[in-house]
N, C-alpha and C positions, 0 to 999 in steps of 0.2 A: 605779178601774176603767178610766177613760178613758186613764190613763198606761199601764196594762198592754196595752190594745188598740193604742195608739199605738206602744209598744215592740215588740209582736209584728208590726205591719205594717211598721215600719222594718226589722226583722231580716230579714223576708222579702224586701224590696226590697234590702237590702244584700247578701244571699247571692246573689240573682239577678243582680246587677251583676257579680259575679265569676265566674259560671258559664261564660262564654264568653271568658275571658281569653286573652291571647296566649301561645302555646306555641311555643318555637323549634323549627322543623323538624329532624328528625334528618338528619344528613349520612350518605349511604350511599356507602361507597368502591366504586369499580368493580372488578369481578373481572377480572384479566388471565389469560387462558388461552394458554399457550405450547404449541405442537405442533411436534414435530420433523417435518420433511418429508423425504420419501424422496429418493432420488437421481434425477436427471433421466433416467437411462437405465432406471429401473424400469418405465416404461410401454412401452418398445420391446423390452425383453428377451424377453418371452413370444411376441409375434408374430414376432420375428426367428427364434426357435428353431423356431416352427411352419413358417415358410417354408423354413428349412434342412432340416427333416425331410421336407417336401413335395418339395423339389427332389431330395433323396437317394432318396426312394421312387420318383419318376418316372425318375430316372436308372438305377436298378437294373433297371427292366423293359424 
């Protein structure tokens, strides 16, 4: 009976020793996002057309 209790106690201790074992961390690859950029003239085109229309409207009157 003592041997059975000793075996049970040792099995509990042995399994508890491996409960927090070392696990190699997962390597996460970085995600690369590539965006196409617009032309440099894209931001000036609409205001330039607006100024041109304003000049034409004021010139007509």
